C-alpha angles and dihedrals in degrees: 000000000000133000120268133172098304111323121043119266122255105224088117095048092098088060093056117088114261121234110232118234136176100215110130096185116109131197095249085065086076101052086116085077095049098101094047090048090051092050088051090051089053091051090245097115090103087071095061093087096232117173145149104260093206097057101019090233116154121230138176123216114251102177143335130232108219137166101062097083140102097042137137093291102041147022130241109316141125136211116247122202117204136183128216125213091260090057097255111145118208132169141205145162122284120193142192127244124211115254140174125222126223089266094053098257116147118231147143131264128177112279093234092205087068092061084078122066111249118191090187143003135061093319097044105160111156113138093257113174089356091067098093089052097050103033097079088062090052091048091057090066097040115125112278093007115161122239117265129218094345093311125104124211130195153129127267128190107232124187123234124219090263088059096253119129126226132181116256123190117230140181121205131196135182112232123177092338098311129096119236115200118198123193108212126232104164143345114228112213110203107155133018144157110282098181107082088199095054113128089218120050128190150164124204131185142099134289115228115208150149124240091204114033089208096057123072094224117120137199137187134210131183122251139179134191113198118178090340094309115121125212126183122199115233089218114097123203116235114272123267133188105226124087088221108066127228125253091272087079083076094060112103119188132202098239092168091070088071090062 
């Protein structure tokens, strides 16, 4: 593995043993989120009008957790994390709606009502019983939160081309004496504990991010959270140009075997 600009390059990744998973979901299943993700990466997500309908508080999306749904317990949906002007980070489910294109092809698009947080009603989408599982990730980005396991998390106000500023979530890691800042777009969830009674609980997948929030170039790095402890791989996947990653985001490698 050789040095790159920040994280190490991944040209040896294919030589590292893969971790088998059983997740049948693929990134293209989430193309209904594409336009929202693109708006976020252009720093235009503050113009989406997102708010908690119970309190009236305004938010802006900062990243999405995808890959875990649909499953045996739920249909297609994703978790959206959003930040308020005061730095509070909250999260709730967003869902697709069926649509038909001009040529009669059936498809999915974001159900825009679910961009807002509903505590009740036909679009009820608060995290419910999932809250304990997803709240620790929100806490990482909370105002004045300390770094965790050698990685720092936070929110940065980034200006759009129109001059307006919007919050972007970032994670930052010290590698070989230099700091690498990654502006999150999505968190791909590839493997996780399915037994609620298991003594050891984990989530594994990849972070999808930009290095420059003004450039539509994306990268991915493997992560794992085991019993609350976060680990980020130093190996970075090759860059790509679509906000929806390719199927290689599903490939998990046993980098511990290199140690």
